[in-house]
Residue, then its C-alpha position, 0 to 999 in steps of 0.5 A: m753181130t758175132d764175136a768172130r766179126k768183132e774180132e776180124k782184122p781189117a783188110h786192104y783192097t786193091r780191086l773191086d773184084e777182090i771185095v766182091k770175091a771175098r766179102p759175102g755180105f758185099d752188096e752193091a745195091c745197099i745204102i749205108t746211112r748214119e743210122n745203119f752204119a755199124s763198122l768199117v772192115g777194111d780200106y781200099s785203093f782201086g786203079e779204076d773208078a767205083l760208086c760211093q754208096v753212102e746215102s746222098i745228102d741232097a737225096k735221102g733214101h738214095p745213094c750219092r754214086n759218086k765216082h771215087r777210087n779210094g775209101w772204106l769198106g763198111r758193114r751195116k747192122d744187117d751185115k750188108e757191106g758197101l763202099i764209102g768213098s774217102t771224100c764222101g765218108p768224112k762229109y757224111f759221117e761228120g761228127h759220127q763218132g763210131f765212124a771216126a773211131n772205126r776209121a782210126s782203128v782201121r788205119r792203125e791196124l792196116d799200118l801195123d799190117d804193113l809195117t810188120t810185113r815189110l819189116a819181116a821181108i827185110g829180115a828173111d831177105a838173105d841179100f840185105l846183109p851182104r849188101l849192107e856190107s858191100v856199101r860199108a866196103r865201098l864207103q871204107t875204100v873211097r874214104e880211105k883213098s880220098n883222105a890219103c889223097l887230101e892229106s898229101f896236099p900242102q896245108d894251104v892247099g888243103a884248106r882252099l879245098r876244104g873251104m871251096a867245098k864248104s862253100r860249094n864253089g869250085d871256081l879256079r881263078i886266076e889274076i891277069e896283069y894289065a899295064e897301062q900309062v897314066d899321068d904321074e901326079l907327083r911329076p907334072g908332064k911325066t906318065r908312069t906304068k900303072v899295073t892291075w890285077v884283073p881276076q878271072t875264072i879259068g875252071v872249076v875243081a872236079g869232084l870238089s865235094i869230095a873234100d867235105r868230110a863230114p858227109i862220108h863220116d855221117l854216111q858211115k854212122g848211118l850205116a852202123v845204125v842200119r847194121q845194128v837195127f837189123g842184127s836186133l830186128d823186131a817185127r812184132r806187131e806188139l811193139g806199136g806203130t812208132k818202134l816199128r816204123s822207126q826200125l823200118r825207117v832206118l833199114e830203108s835208109l840203106s837204099s839212100i845211103e847207096v845213092q850217096l855213096v854213088s855220088f862220093e865214088t863218082a866225086w872221088s874218081a873226077f877228083a883223082r884224075a890226073e887232069n883235075l889234080r894238075n890245075l890244083w897248083l893254082l890254089s897257092r902262090r908258094g912255089e913248093n906247094q905248087i910243084a907238090c901239086m904237080r907231083l900229085a898229078a904226076i903220080a896219078a898220071g903215072s909220069s916222072t916225079s923228078n923235080h926237073c920234070l915237075a918244074a917243067a911241067l909247072k913252067d908249061e902250065e904257066a906259059a899256056l895260061r899267059l899265051a891264053n892271056g895275050k901273054r900278060g903276067v898271070r898268078p893265082v888268086g891268093g886264098 
């Protein structure tokens, strides 16, 4: 075997005709055995079936010819090359140190090729940094707007929203008053009115996840790491697979960050709608805090925020709930 062959880098092939054209030593008729095996010169993943060329375990001197699509390109000691299927190869060469070592080397070298190529492509992508900055700006916008809104709620409402977001339960609940006449234990022959408040779910808080601030903060930290790694990107294969893969994992996380950002933007849009904010008075039993929630809804709707209008709007909401429940008394469920 020539020194050039010893120094030849493994290659990856996606079609059989690539091997036929690029490898003058390839011979579809040759059989690769434990005795004539010399090395692995690459691997392949085909879209169509190919025939394995390792020696059949059951019929010595004949190729197994099992159909497969993934495997390695093997070289014999006479420099002829053939296909070694991903299933047949490990079975046939079990315990063969040369095959095992070659397989690990090919995997390592091709992995380094893939990592350096992908990192170099990111480093050369003129759109990567503008894309990252766009995501950062959008995240900052949704963070600031949602934070300002959440900070505007009365303390008890804000606490309820955070608790609901943490438990992932956005149910809006009220209690409905039911009155019935029952025997009075203290006055035989007399009756008394027994009042029972029955809880009922009447809706949900839209976009509730925006009230959980931790994921937004985590995303900001993730973006900062992406920016830092991009600024110091190093695609040299000498760094080794671990360091190269670590960089790639961080840089490719930008796509998942974008997906999460869209979910935050969607949640914020739903939460900030006036009709959603108008329901949040149900998270407090304190009149002044209910009015404060109605004020935020009025601001979002562009309507009057006078105390008279807000009180009237709250009264209308309560009246609508009573009417929808047989004109019974209603009240928010306590936090």
